[in-house]
N, C-alpha and C positions, 0 to 999 in steps of 0.2 A: 172688253177689247184687250187684246193680249199685248203686252210690251215684249216684242221680241229681242230687245237688248237685255232682257232677264231671262234666267234659265226657264225652259218650258220641258215637258214632258208628255207622254201621252195619257189620256184619261185612266188607262188601266195601268199607269205607272211606269212605262218604258222610258228609258233615256231617249231624247231628241236633241238634236244639234242643228240650228238654223243655220242653212247656207245662202239663201237669198230671201228677199220679201219683195223683189220687183220683177220677177220672171213675167213674161209675157202670157196672157191668156187668163182664164176664168179663176185658177188657182195660182196666185202670185207667190205664195210661201213655199219654199222648197227646204226641207229638212232630211237628214239622215237619222233614222229611227233604229234604235237598237232592237233586233229581233231576239225571239226566245232563244235562238242559239249562240247569242253574244255578238254576231255581226251587225253592221250597220247597213241599212237599206234606204235608198232614196224614195221619198215620197213627196207628194204636193198637197196643199192645203189652202183654204180660203183665208183672207186677211182675219177672220173670226176665230180661225183656229180649226174650223170644222173640216173634216176630211173628205166630205162629199156635200152636195148643195142641198140635201134635205133637211127638214126642221128638226128632226130628232136627234138627240145626243148618241154619240157613238163612242166606244171604247178606243178608237183609233184617233179622235180629236185630239189637238194640242191644247195644253191647259198651263197655266202659270204654276211654277213650282212653288208652293206655299212656304213663306218666310217661317224659320223655327225661332221661337222665344224660349230660352231656358230660364226658370226661375227656381230658386233654392229657398228651403224652409228648414229652421232648426227644428228638429225633432225634441220637442219639450217633454216634461214629465207626464202631461195629461193631453195638451192640446199642441199642434205645431203653431209656433208664432211666425207670421209672416216677416221676413226680415230683407227679402230683396236680394240678399247674398248672405253667404255663411260668415258670420262674424268670428273673430278670434275666440271669444268666450263659447260661442256655439260649438266651435270645432273642437275645443278642449274637453267640453262637458257632455254634447249629445251627438248622435249621428245627424246627416243632413238629407232631406228628401229633395231630390231633383224632379221638376216636373217640365216636360216639354210640350209646347201648344204649337199647333199650326192653325192659322187663321181663327184663333180664339177657342179651337177645341182641343182638349188634352189628348195627345197621342201616345204619350210615354211618361212613365212614372218608375223611380227607383229609389232605393234607401242607399246612400253612400256611409259606409261605417267610419265612425270617427277617426280611426286610425289608418284610414286609406291615404295611400301617396297621393291620390288625386286632389286631396285637400290640402293644398299648399299655400303659404303665404303669397297674398296678391301682390 
């Protein structure tokens, strides 16, 4: 079940903004979906987020935007040591790896140079 109080998007990644969840009729969810041209267009959905009453998934369906989790690891001499955050010692000595996860899956990684202004005192 989708929590319409949290951000949603279409299954193919387009932004969607919920306008109502109590419209009369078979499709009570009303959303403004961003089209490929950048404009918003109204569309209706089932409470499940489905864009139509069929059983198959569609790229038009609404899905919850996954929450991102950022993790940081010190880039050690041989193996990165998980620290949960870049320690001052790590910032002074090594670069830092940033890993971004969505729903437990790694979606992005990058190496932040030790002299980067992003690595500031917390």
